[in-house]
C-alpha positions in Angstrom: 0.0 0.0 0.0 1.4 3.5 -1.0 -0.4 7.0 -1.0 0.8 10.6 -1.5 -1.2 12.4 0.7 -0.2 15.9 -0.7 -1.6 15.0 -3.8 -4.7 13.1 -2.7 -5.9 16.0 -0.8 -6.9 17.5 -4.0 -9.6 15.0 -4.7 -12.2 16.3 -2.2 -11.7 19.8 -4.0 -12.2 18.4 -7.2 -15.5 16.7 -6.3 -16.6 20.0 -4.6 -16.2 21.8 -7.9 -18.4 19.1 -9.4 -21.1 20.3 -7.0 -20.7 23.7 -8.2 -20.8 22.4 -11.8 -24.1 20.7 -11.1 -25.5 23.6 -9.4 -25.0 25.9 -12.4 -26.5 23.5 -14.7 -29.6 23.0 -12.9 -29.9 26.9 -12.6 -29.2 27.4 -16.2 -31.8 24.7 -17.2 -34.5 26.1 -14.6 -33.9 29.8 -16.1 -34.0 28.9 -19.5 -36.5 26.2 -20.0 -39.8 28.1 -19.9 -42.9 27.1 -17.8 -45.6 28.8 -19.8 -44.8 28.1 -23.3 -48.5 27.6 -24.1 -49.7 30.9 -22.9 -53.2 31.7 -21.9 -54.9 30.3 -25.5 -55.8 26.7 -25.9 -53.3 25.8 -28.2 -51.4 22.7 -29.3 -48.4 23.6 -26.8 -50.8 23.0 -24.0 -51.2 19.5 -25.0 -47.7 18.7 -23.9 -47.4 21.4 -21.3 -47.8 19.3 -18.4 -45.4 16.6 -19.8 -42.7 19.5 -20.6 -42.5 20.6 -17.0 -42.2 16.9 -15.8 -39.3 16.5 -18.0 -37.4 19.4 -16.8 -38.3 18.5 -13.2 -36.7 15.0 -13.7 -33.6 16.5 -15.2 -33.4 19.2 -12.3 -33.9 16.4 -9.7 -30.8 14.3 -11.1 -28.7 17.5 -11.1 -29.8 18.4 -7.6 -29.2 15.0 -6.2 -25.7 15.0 -7.9 -25.1 18.6 -6.5 -26.4 17.9 -2.7 -25.9 14.3 -2.1 -23.7 12.2 -4.8 -20.9 14.8 -5.3 -20.6 16.0 -1.6 -20.8 12.2 -0.4 -17.7 11.6 -2.7 -16.0 14.6 -1.4 -16.7 14.0 2.3 -15.7 10.0 1.8 -12.5 10.7 0.4 -11.7 13.4 3.1 -12.4 11.1 5.5 -10.1 8.4 3.8 -7.4 11.0 4.0 -8.2 11.8 7.6 -8.1 8.0 8.5 -4.4 7.6 6.8 -3.3 10.6 8.7 -4.4 9.2 12.0 -3.5 5.6 11.6 -0.3 4.2 11.7 1.2 2.4 8.3 0.5 -1.4 9.6 -3.1 -0.7 11.1 -3.9 1.0 7.6 -2.5 -1.7 5.6 -4.3 -4.4 7.8 -7.8 -2.6 7.2 -6.9 -2.3 3.5 -6.3 -5.7 3.3 -10.0 -6.5 4.4 -11.2 -4.3 1.4 -12.1 -6.6 -1.7 -13.0 -5.2 -4.9 -14.6 -7.2 -8.1 -11.8 -7.7 -10.8 -14.3 -7.0 -13.5 -15.2 -3.6 -12.1 -11.4 -2.9 -12.0 -11.2 -3.8 -15.5 -14.0 -1.5 -16.3 -11.9 1.2 -14.7 -8.9 0.3 -16.8 -10.9 0.5 -19.9 -11.8 3.7 -18.8 -8.4 5.1 -18.4 -7.2 3.3 -21.6 -6.8 6.2 -23.5 -5.1 8.1 -21.1 -2.6 5.6 -20.5 -1.6 5.7 -23.8 -1.3 9.3 -24.0 2.6 10.5 -23.4 1.8 14.1 -23.0 -0.6 13.9 -20.0 0.1 16.9 -17.6 1.0 16.6 -14.3 -1.5 18.6 -12.6 -3.4 15.8 -11.0 -6.9 16.3 -9.8 -7.3 19.7 -11.7 -10.3 19.7 -13.8 -9.4 19.3 -17.4 -12.6 20.8 -18.9 -14.8 23.7 -17.7 -18.4 22.1 -17.8 -20.0 25.6 -17.3 -18.5 26.7 -20.7 -21.3 24.6 -22.3 -23.8 26.5 -20.6 -23.9 29.1 -23.7 -26.4 31.8 -24.3 -29.3 30.4 -26.3 -30.2 32.0 -29.7 -33.7 33.9 -29.9 -35.7 31.8 -32.3 -38.4 34.5 -32.9 -36.5 35.7 -35.7 -36.4 32.4 -37.5 -40.2 32.4 -38.1 -40.9 30.5 -34.8 -42.8 33.5 -33.4 -45.5 32.7 -30.9 -48.5 34.3 -32.8 -49.2 33.3 -36.2 -49.6 36.4 -38.5 -53.1 35.5 -39.2 -54.1 35.9 -35.7 -53.2 39.6 -35.8 -55.4 40.2 -38.7 -58.2 38.2 -37.1 -59.4 40.4 -34.2 -62.8 39.0 -32.7 -64.6 41.9 -34.6 -62.5 41.3 -37.9 -65.1 41.4 -40.8 -63.0 38.3 -42.3 -64.1 36.2 -39.3 -67.6 37.1 -39.6 -67.7 36.6 -43.8 -66.1 33.0 -43.1 -68.5 32.1 -40.3 -71.4 33.3 -42.5 -70.3 31.4 -45.5 -69.6 28.2 -43.5 -73.0 28.6 -41.8 -74.9 28.9 -45.1 -72.8 25.7 -46.3 -74.1 23.9 -43.3 -77.6 24.7 -44.0 -77.1 23.2 -47.4 -75.7 20.3 -46.0 -72.2 21.0 -47.4 -70.5 21.3 -44.1 -71.6 20.0 -40.5 -71.7 23.3 -39.0 -70.3 27.0 -39.2 -66.7 27.7 -38.2 -64.9 30.5 -36.4 -61.6 30.6 -38.3 -60.0 32.7 -35.6 -60.8 30.6 -32.5 -60.9 27.0 -34.4 -58.1 27.3 -37.1 -55.6 29.8 -35.9 -55.6 29.8 -32.0 -54.4 26.4 -31.8 -51.1 27.3 -33.2 -50.5 30.3 -30.7 -47.7 29.8 -28.1 -44.1 30.4 -27.6 -42.8 27.9 -30.3 -39.5 30.0 -30.4 -39.3 28.9 -26.6 -40.1 25.2 -27.5 -37.1 25.5 -30.2 -34.9 26.9 -27.5 -35.5 24.4 -25.0 -34.0 21.8 -27.3 -30.6 24.0 -27.1 -30.9 24.3 -23.2 -31.0 20.5 -23.0 -28.3 20.0 -25.4 -26.1 22.2 -23.5 -26.7 20.7 -20.2 -25.9 17.3 -21.7 -22.5 18.8 -23.1 -21.9 20.0 -19.5 -22.6 16.6 -18.2 -20.2 15.2 -20.7 -17.4 17.6 -19.5 -18.2 16.6 -15.8 -17.7 13.0 -16.8 -14.1 13.8 -18.6 -13.2 15.7 -15.2 -14.2 12.5 -13.4 -12.0 10.4 -15.6 -9.1 12.4 -14.9 -9.8 12.2 -11.4 -9.7 8.5 -11.4 -6.4 8.5 -13.5 -5.1 10.9 -10.9 -6.4 8.6 -8.0 -4.3 5.7 -9.6 -1.2 7.8 -9.9 -1.0 8.7 -6.4 -2.8 5.9 -4.5 -1.8 2.2 -4.7 -4.2 0.3 -2.5 -7.4 -1.7 -2.4 -9.1 1.4 -1.1 -7.7 3.2 -4.1 -9.0 0.6 -6.4 -12.4 0.8 -4.7 -12.7 4.6 -5.0 -11.5 4.4 -8.8 -14.4 2.1 -9.3 -16.8 4.3 -7.7 -15.4 7.4 -9.7 -16.0 5.5 -12.9 -19.5 4.3 -12.1 -20.2 8.2 -11.5 -18.6 8.8 -14.7 -20.6 6.5 -16.7 -23.7 7.5 -14.9 -23.1 11.2 -16.2 -22.4 9.9 -19.6 -25.7 8.0 -19.6 -27.6 11.0 -18.4 -25.8 13.0 -21.2 -27.2 10.6 -23.7 -30.6 10.6 -22.4 -31.0 14.3 -23.0 -29.8 13.9 -26.6 -33.2 12.6 -27.8 -35.1 14.9 -25.4 -33.3 18.1 -27.3 -34.0 16.5 -30.8 -37.8 15.9 -29.7 -38.2 19.6 -29.1 -36.4 20.7 -32.2 -38.5 18.3 -34.2 -41.8 19.7 -32.6 -40.8 23.2 -33.3 -39.8 22.6 -36.9 -42.9 20.3 -37.3 -45.6 22.6 -36.1 -43.8 25.8 -37.7 -44.1 23.9 -41.3 -47.7 23.0 -40.6 -48.3 26.8 -39.6 -47.0 27.8 -43.0 -49.2 25.3 -44.8 -52.2 26.6 -42.6 -51.2 30.2 -43.7 -51.5 29.2 -47.6 -55.1 27.5 -46.7 -56.4 30.5 -45.0 -55.6 32.7 -47.7 -57.5 30.4 -50.2 -60.5 30.2 -47.7 -60.9 33.9 -47.1 -60.6 34.4 -51.0 -63.2 31.8 -51.7 -65.7 33.2 -48.7 -65.3 36.5 -50.1 -66.1 35.5 -53.5 -68.7 33.3 -52.4 -70.2 36.2 -50.3 -70.1 38.7 -52.9 -71.5 36.2 -55.6 -74.5 35.4 -53.2 -75.3 39.2 -52.9 -75.0 39.8 -56.5 -77.4 36.9 -57.2 -79.9 38.3 -54.9 -79.5 41.5 -56.5 -79.9 40.5 -59.9 -82.7 37.7 -59.0 -85.1 39.5 -61.5 -82.9 38.9 -64.5 -82.7 35.3 -65.1 -79.2 35.3 -66.4 -77.8 37.4 -63.7 -79.4 35.2 -61.0 -78.2 31.8 -62.6 -74.6 33.4 -63.4 -73.9 34.7 -60.0 -75.8 31.8 -58.0 -73.6 29.3 -60.0 -70.4 31.2 -58.8 -71.8 31.3 -55.2 -72.5 27.7 -55.1 -69.1 26.7 -56.6 -67.2 29.0 -54.0 -69.4 27.5 -51.3 -68.0 24.1 -52.2 -64.5 25.4 -52.6 -65.0 26.8 -48.8 -66.3 23.4 -47.8 -63.2 21.6 -49.2 -60.7 24.1 -47.9 -62.2 23.8 -44.4 -61.9 20.0 -44.7 -58.3 20.4 -45.5 -57.7 22.8 -42.4 -59.6 20.4 -40.1 -57.5 17.6 -41.3 -54.1 19.5 -40.7 -55.5 20.6 -37.2 -56.4 17.2 -36.3 -53.0 15.9 -37.5 -51.2 18.5 -35.3 -53.3 17.5 -32.4 -52.2 14.0 -32.9 -48.5 14.9 -33.1 -48.7 17.1 -29.9 -50.2 14.2 -28.0 -47.1 11.9 -29.4 -44.7 14.7 -28.1 -46.4 14.6 -24.8 -45.9 10.8 -24.5 -42.0 11.3 -25.5 -41.6 13.8 -22.8 -43.2 11.8 -20.1 -40.5 9.2 -20.7 -38.1 10.7 -22.9 -38.8 8.1 -25.6 -38.1 5.1 -23.1 -40.8 2.3 -23.5 -40.3 1.1 -19.8 -42.0 2.9 -17.1 -40.2 4.9 -14.4 -37.7 7.6 -14.4 -35.7 8.1 -17.8 -32.8 9.6 -16.0 -30.3 7.2 -14.6 -29.8 6.4 -10.9 -26.6 7.9 -9.3 -24.4 5.5 -7.7 -24.0 5.2 -3.8 -21.5 7.1 -2.0 -18.1 5.0 -1.6 -17.4 3.6 1.7 -14.4 4.8 3.8 -11.7 2.5 5.2 -12.0 1.8 8.8 -15.6 2.4 9.2 
């Protein structure tokens, strides 16, 4: 058994820095991932708003446990081990160390984890110093409002509750319903446009926040790999092997957590892009709908005004009938689009509830237990 206590005393400090990194990552996520993406309107975002917040809570809980329990536990355990060595004679320390057993397979995992470092001839000698700065990954996220992800579709601004276009479309669809062409009248503002309101730029931004936290976790894991190598370089004992195994388990858990956040980030991106594309299609359909409704209403009025002349009544009446069928056809296309988006939003909610993992339970990995201390 051999230990350089002057060097090993730096390990608790490194674990304390891990606490700081976890705290900053949690704060970054909490501040960045908006709680009220959907706003007051009953839009598509509100179909997954609850699961959106549940997903954030699961990641926050993981980071909180890392910051308040796991990393402090590692720091305390290594500090206690150092204190044990300082207060115990060498023979007694060796006897206690001999009583510690490690699984060779677990030690093999440690060696596999360190294999790249072992092959590097240019490793620095600053043992237990962080090789990466995890908080560098917590970058400012772009404002996506300028990229077409704005929360309010341009049509909603035009369609105030008193706008004549809303009344025209409602009146024309009401006539179509009376003629059996449609099932009922439709308010295009409430039923066709409002579902697409909400902070879709914020949805897109959430993807970046999760991606950056994932990168931060990867950097934390890299520092733990260096901590494991540092321990192997200054401490030769069964207790050291056990410590390295624990550090490797924690490193692997952080890598797993980072990998878990990747699909979650991608789902946010896909949701924002998918709905944004549907909104573009909707804009075209609403333009066609209003044009057809205006023509239908105008033709109907002219047909009524020229009813005494057979040609005028037939001509304008035929135009009105044609446009009514056009209105009905476009309304059905819009309804199909809205239904498709509703189904998609429900699927997003299902994904957020488990991050795409089929098995039930928390999708975030379980953090390892704090390592035991020699002599306890």
